[in-house]
C-alpha angles and dihedrals in degrees: 000000000000090000092051093044091050090053092049092047096047093044094050093045093050092048095050093049091047093054095040105052140017126181090351094304135098117263124234108233108223093180093053130266094261090055092052092050091052090050091053093051095043091049090063092069115006095065091064131079121271093252092053092048090052090046089049093048097130090059099048089094111054108229098200119021109199129200095200096189130016118240107223090209094059119067111237088233088065091052092048091046092052091050090047089057091050090050091050089051091053094242096111130032106191140017122228130183129200132209097352134147124249093253090053090050091053094049093047093046091052090056098040125359110257116221098197146348122221121209142143113280130154142129092288097042116047102155094121089066091071102063113337100063094046089051092050093048091050093050097040095244124148125236128222113194112204124199088027091168091047095254090309097308094112089055089075098232098103128078141159091286095055113120117214118207111232116230109054096015115069097174092103089064096052119095092225090058097051113119091250094052094045091050090053094044094052086090088068093049092047092051089051091049091052090053096052095042095088097032102065095242137113122240091249091053092052091049090054095041089052089060094045093057095046096080133341090237094057112096116177119214109208117188126213142157095206126082091213091057091047091054091046091051094049091053090059088083091059097066123090111199118183127240087253090056092052092047089053091051093049092051092051092052104034097082096050115103116221115227127210133034121268093241 
């Protein structure tokens, strides 16, 4: 099953990237946006043998269909309409957006109900609290924070001397992960470490637990390549800090200025 799922995942990902961008620019879709979406979905299963499709049966219907970045040349209503057709055909169950503004969320949701929105949100980046989260709460849409541990920085194992391997790790290119910015932001990490020291948690677990208590419809999606980190992340849901604990944490972090731009 894992083999079949991997093929479906890789095939769908490659297809969507191929139809979305070329030479760093957005493609114009001569066949129509709905047609391209259907090709992406169909490519996940129809380009494999019959035995593999049967073996991959649980993945024939895509549970969450993400538009990971919005194409400014395609009205969001067209995107939502294309997904609506796929849902009606039984090929997709739910529609998810990523990194979109409140007005885009409203327009998409009016055309096809949006299940969730994914965006960056963590202790050091709280911009979604201003407009995005209130919009989602009003419309009854879930929220999926990615990079909830700030690309590992909140875990406390990175510092200004950390070397990032270029290729599949772009942190070395981000202003917030420059040696100067990480040196300045260590004050935030140290304050977080002081907070967890007497509470039996790791800094990463507190960063995840903080998101879990914000709203019941907020579900962080931490990424890792290590089993030990996966187990550590899962245990974050087992801790029950009090309101007083969270107030203490907020006070310890609120006065710390964050250095470095996001991109």
